[in-house]
C-alpha positions in Angstrom: 17.2 3.1 -4.5 14.1 4.9 -5.9 13.5 8.4 -4.6 9.9 8.7 -5.7 7.3 6.0 -5.0 3.7 5.9 -6.2 2.5 6.5 -2.6 4.2 9.9 -2.8 1.8 11.2 -5.5 0.0 13.4 -3.0 3.2 15.2 -2.2 4.1 15.7 -5.9 0.8 16.7 -7.4 1.3 18.9 -10.5 5.0 18.4 -10.4 7.5 16.8 -12.8 9.1 13.6 -11.4 11.7 11.2 -12.7 11.7 7.6 -11.4 11.8 4.0 -12.2 8.8 1.7 -12.5 7.8 -1.8 -13.6 5.2 -2.1 -16.4 2.2 -3.9 -15.0 0.2 -3.6 -18.2 0.7 -2.0 -21.7 -1.9 -1.0 -24.3 -1.7 0.9 -27.5 -4.8 3.0 -28.2 -5.9 5.4 -30.9 -6.4 9.1 -30.3 -9.4 10.8 -31.9 -7.0 11.7 -34.7 -6.2 8.0 -35.3 -2.6 8.4 -34.1 -1.5 6.0 -31.3 -0.9 6.7 -27.7 0.4 4.4 -24.9 -1.7 3.6 -21.9 0.3 2.0 -19.0 -0.2 0.7 -15.6 3.0 1.3 -13.7 3.9 -0.3 -10.4 6.4 -0.2 -7.5 6.3 -1.7 -4.0 3.9 1.1 -2.8 1.2 0.6 -5.4 0.1 1.1 -9.0 -0.4 4.2 -11.1 -2.1 4.8 -14.5 0.1 6.5 -17.0 -0.4 7.9 -20.5 2.2 8.9 -23.2 0.7 11.2 -25.9 3.7 12.6 -27.8 6.7 11.0 -29.6 5.0 7.7 -29.2 6.4 6.2 -32.4 9.9 6.3 -31.1 9.2 4.0 -28.1 6.2 2.1 -29.3 8.1 -1.2 -29.5 10.9 -0.4 -27.2 9.5 -2.3 -24.2 6.9 -4.8 -23.1 4.8 -5.7 -20.0 7.0 -6.5 -16.9 9.9 -4.5 -18.3 11.5 -1.8 -16.1 11.3 1.8 -17.3 12.9 5.1 -16.3 10.2 7.7 -16.8 10.0 11.5 -16.6 6.5 12.9 -16.4 3.9 15.0 -14.8 1.9 13.8 -11.8 -1.6 15.1 -11.9 -5.2 14.1 -11.2 -7.9 13.0 -13.6 -11.4 12.2 -12.3 -10.1 12.4 -8.7 -7.4 9.7 -9.3 -3.7 10.3 -9.7 -2.1 9.6 -13.1 1.2 10.2 -14.8 1.6 12.0 -18.1 4.8 10.6 -19.6 7.2 13.0 -21.3 10.2 10.6 -21.8 11.0 7.0 -21.0 13.7 4.4 -21.6 13.9 0.7 -20.8 16.2 -0.3 -17.9 18.3 -3.4 -17.7 18.0 -5.7 -14.7 21.4 -4.5 -13.4 20.1 -1.0 -13.1 17.3 -1.8 -10.7 16.7 -3.1 -7.2 14.0 -5.7 -7.3 12.9 -5.0 -3.7 11.7 -1.5 -4.9 9.0 -3.1 -7.0 7.2 -5.8 -5.1 5.7 -4.9 -1.8 6.3 -7.4 1.0 4.7 -7.9 4.4 6.6 -6.4 7.3 5.5 -9.4 9.5 7.6 -12.4 10.2 6.6 -15.1 7.7 7.9 -17.9 10.0 5.8 -16.7 12.9 2.7 -16.4 10.8 3.2 -19.9 9.5 3.7 -21.2 13.0 0.4 -19.6 14.2 -1.4 -21.2 11.3 0.2 -24.6 12.2 -0.9 -24.2 15.8 -4.5 -23.5 14.8 -4.6 -26.6 12.6 -3.1 -28.7 15.4 -6.0 -27.6 17.6 -8.6 -29.1 15.2 -10.8 -31.8 16.7 -12.0 -33.3 13.4 -9.3 -35.8 12.3 -10.3 -35.6 8.6 -10.1 -31.8 8.4 -6.9 -31.7 10.3 -5.2 -34.4 8.1 -6.4 -32.7 4.9 -5.0 -29.3 5.8 -1.8 -30.8 7.1 -1.4 -32.6 3.8 -1.4 -29.3 2.0 0.9 -27.6 4.5 3.4 -30.4 4.3 3.6 -30.2 0.5 6.9 -28.2 0.0 5.8 -26.6 -3.2 2.4 -25.5 -1.9 3.8 -24.4 1.4 6.5 -22.2 -0.3 3.9 -20.6 -2.5 1.4 -20.1 0.3 4.0 -18.3 2.3 4.9 -15.9 -0.5 1.8 -15.3 -2.6 -0.2 -12.1 -2.5 -3.8 -12.4 -1.6 -4.9 -10.3 -4.5 -3.5 -8.3 -7.5 -4.5 -4.9 -6.2 -7.5 -4.8 -3.9 -6.2 -6.1 -0.5 -3.1 -7.8 0.9 -1.5 -7.2 -2.5 2.1 -7.9 -1.3 4.5 -10.8 -0.9 3.2 -12.8 2.0 -0.2 -11.3 1.7 -2.1 -14.6 1.3 -0.6 -16.0 4.6 -1.1 -12.7 6.4 -4.8 -12.6 5.3 -5.5 -16.2 6.2 -3.9 -15.9 9.7 -5.9 -12.7 10.3 -9.0 -14.6 9.1 -8.3 -17.5 11.4 -8.0 -15.2 14.4 -11.2 -13.4 13.6 -13.2 -16.5 12.7 -11.9 -18.3 15.9 -13.2 -15.4 18.0 -16.5 -14.8 16.3 -17.6 -18.4 16.1 -17.5 -18.5 19.9 -20.5 -16.3 19.9 -22.4 -18.7 17.6 -22.6 -22.2 19.1 -24.2 -23.6 16.0 -21.0 -22.9 14.0 -18.4 -25.7 13.7 -15.0 -24.1 14.3 -13.0 -26.8 12.4 -15.1 -26.5 9.3 -15.0 -22.7 9.3 -11.2 -22.5 9.8 -10.7 -25.2 7.1 -12.8 -23.0 4.7 -10.6 -20.0 5.6 -7.5 -22.0 4.8 -8.8 -23.1 1.4 -10.8 -20.1 0.3 -7.9 -18.3 -1.5 -5.3 -21.1 -1.9 -5.9 -21.1 -5.6 -4.2 -17.7 -5.7 -0.9 -19.4 -5.6 -1.6 -20.5 -9.2 -3.9 -17.7 -10.3 -1.4 -14.9 -9.7 2.1 -14.4 -10.9 4.4 -12.3 -8.7 7.9 -12.3 -10.2 8.3 -8.7 -11.3 4.8 -7.4 -10.8 1.4 -8.8 -9.7 -0.5 -10.2 -12.7 -2.7 -13.1 -13.6 -1.3 -16.3 -15.1 -3.0 -17.7 -18.2 -4.6 -20.4 -16.0 -5.7 -17.8 -13.5 -7.3 -15.7 -16.2 -9.1 -18.7 -17.8 -10.2 -20.6 -14.7 -10.1 -18.3 -11.6 -8.9 -19.3 -8.2 -12.1 -21.1 -7.1 -12.0 -23.6 -9.9 -8.3 -24.1 -9.3 -9.1 -24.7 -5.6 -11.6 -27.4 -6.4 -8.9 -29.1 -8.5 -6.4 -28.9 -5.7 -8.8 -30.3 -3.2 -9.6 -33.2 -5.5 -5.9 -34.0 -5.9 -5.2 -34.1 -2.2 -8.2 -35.9 -0.9 -6.8 -39.4 -1.7 -4.1 -38.7 0.9 -6.8 -38.8 3.6 -8.4 -42.3 3.5 -12.1 -42.5 4.2 -12.6 -38.8 3.9 -16.4 -38.4 4.1 -18.3 -37.4 0.9 -20.6 -35.1 2.9 -17.6 -33.2 4.3 -16.1 -32.9 0.9 -19.3 -31.3 -0.4 -19.3 -28.8 2.5 -15.7 -27.8 1.7 -16.5 -27.4 -2.0 -19.5 -25.1 -1.1 -17.3 -23.0 1.2 -14.9 -22.5 -1.7 -17.4 -21.6 -4.4 -19.6 -19.4 -2.2 -17.1 -17.3 -0.3 -17.4 -14.2 -2.5 -21.0 -14.1 -1.3 -22.8 -12.7 -4.4 -23.3 -13.9 -7.9 -22.1 -10.5 -9.2 -18.8 -11.0 -7.4 -18.1 -14.4 -9.0 -19.7 -16.9 -6.6 -21.7 -19.5 -8.6 -23.6 -20.3 -5.3 -24.7 -18.1 -2.4 -23.6 -19.2 1.1 -26.2 -21.7 2.3 -25.1 -22.9 5.7 -23.7 -21.0 8.8 -20.0 -21.6 8.3 -20.3 -20.5 4.6 -22.1 -17.3 5.5 -19.7 -16.5 8.3 -16.7 -17.2 6.1 -18.0 -14.8 3.4 -18.6 -11.9 5.8 -15.3 -12.4 7.7 -13.4 -12.6 4.5 -15.1 -9.5 3.1 -14.5 -7.6 6.4 -10.8 -8.5 6.6 -10.2 -7.5 3.0 -12.0 -4.1 3.5 -10.2 -3.4 6.8 -6.8 -4.1 5.1 -7.8 -1.8 2.1 -8.4 1.0 4.6 -5.2 0.3 6.6 -3.1 0.3 3.4 -4.7 3.6 2.2 -3.9 5.3 5.6 -0.4 4.0 5.4 0.1 5.3 1.8 -1.1 8.8 2.8 0.4 8.9 6.3 2.5 12.0 5.5 -0.4 14.1 4.3 -2.0 16.6 6.6 -5.6 16.0 5.8 -7.6 13.5 7.8 -9.4 12.6 4.6 -7.7 10.3 2.1 -8.0 10.5 -1.6 -10.6 8.3 -3.4 -10.2 4.6 -2.7 -11.2 2.7 -5.9 -11.7 -0.6 -4.2 -14.1 0.8 -1.6 -15.6 3.4 -3.9 -15.1 6.4 -1.5 -12.6 8.6 0.3 -11.8 7.6 3.8 -11.6 9.4 7.1 -8.5 8.6 9.2 -10.0 8.8 12.7 -6.5 8.7 14.3 -5.5 11.9 12.5 -9.0 13.4 13.0 -8.8 13.0 16.7 -5.1 13.7 17.0 -4.3 10.2 18.3 -1.4 7.9 17.7 -2.3 4.8 15.6 -2.4 1.5 17.5 0.6 -0.7 17.1 0.2 -3.7 14.8 -0.7 -6.7 17.0 1.5 -9.8 16.9 -0.1 -13.0 15.5 -2.0 -14.8 18.2 -1.8 -18.5 18.6 -4.7 -20.6 19.9 -2.8 -21.3 23.1 -2.5 -17.6 23.8 -6.1 -17.0 23.1 -7.1 -19.9 25.4 -5.2 -18.3 28.3 -7.1 -15.0 27.9 -10.6 -16.2 26.8 -12.6 -19.2 27.9 -13.2 -21.3 24.8 -16.6 -23.0 24.7 -17.0 -26.4 23.3 -17.8 -26.2 19.6 -20.7 -27.8 17.9 -19.3 -31.1 16.6 -19.8 -32.4 13.1 -21.6 -35.7 13.0 -19.1 -38.6 13.5 -18.0 -40.0 10.2 -16.7 -43.5 9.9 -14.8 -44.7 6.8 
C-alpha cells in the first residue's frame, strides 16, 4: 500500500518523498546545454503530478515507458504555483510489486444503484422512439459494461472509474428538475441528450493502468465517435423519425457550447442550450468538490490553484466552520415524483413510421 499519494503534496511541500507512481506520459526534452532531461506526468488514484528528472538521465532514459510503474525518490515543491516533483532516483516496478487499486481512482458510489436510477429514468420516457433507442444502448452488454466503468474525462472532472455513469446520473437529476421550470423544454429529448453526450468516452479514453486517450480518441474525439455509435444503433428502432435523429445529432455536437471548446455548432434549440449549461455546471461543481476533497486535511480555507477552473477556490464549509453536507443518494424518478409535483412536459410532435 502506498504511503504517499499525490493529494498529499500540500503536507509534504519542500520535503523528500519516496513512493510509487504510474507513468501517465513521458517526454525527453533538451536542456539549454543540449543534454536531455525527462519530463513525466505521474499518476495515482488521487490525481496527477508533473515531474522532472535533470541529473543522471542517461542511466534511466530507456529503462521505462508510458504506463509503466516506477518507484521514485524526489523533492516535492512548487513551480508557478503548481506542485511538481524533482526526481532524484527511480526504478521500474514489476506488476507483482504494486496494488492496481492504488493507481486508478474509483467512485465511492454503488455502480449498480447508479445504473438502476438511470434505468428508471429511461423507463419514465413518454416518447417510444427515444425510450427504445436508449434502451438499445443500455441492453448492449459491451456498451453497458464500458458505460458503467469509464471515466467521464482524463483529468478535468469525474476522472475516475465509474465517473461517466456518476456524471450522467447527476446530469439526469439536474436536467429533470430544471426542465420543470421551463415548459417549452421536452424532458425526454433533454435526458436522451444527456445520455448520449459523453458516451463516446468509452472509446475515446483508455483506463487500464492510467487515464489516457486511445488512438481513435485522439484522431476523432468523442463527438464523432458518438455520431457513429448513434448511426449504428438506429436500425434497431424501426421507423425512427429523421427529424428526431437530427435533433439528437445536434445535441451531441453542440454540447460543449463554444467553438473554442470543440463544438462544431452552437446550441440552437432549448434542449441543446440547457444540456450545455447543465453539463458545464455539473463538471465545474465536481471539479470543486474533488479539489476540496484532495485538500481536506489542510488548515487553509483556500485551496491551491485549480488548473481546470483557472483559480484558487474558497471552501465555504471550512471558512464558516461547518461540517460538509453528506453525499446524497441517487434519486429515482419515482422518489422525485413523491416529493415534487411533476408538470406535464411539452410533447414532441407525434411521429408516425
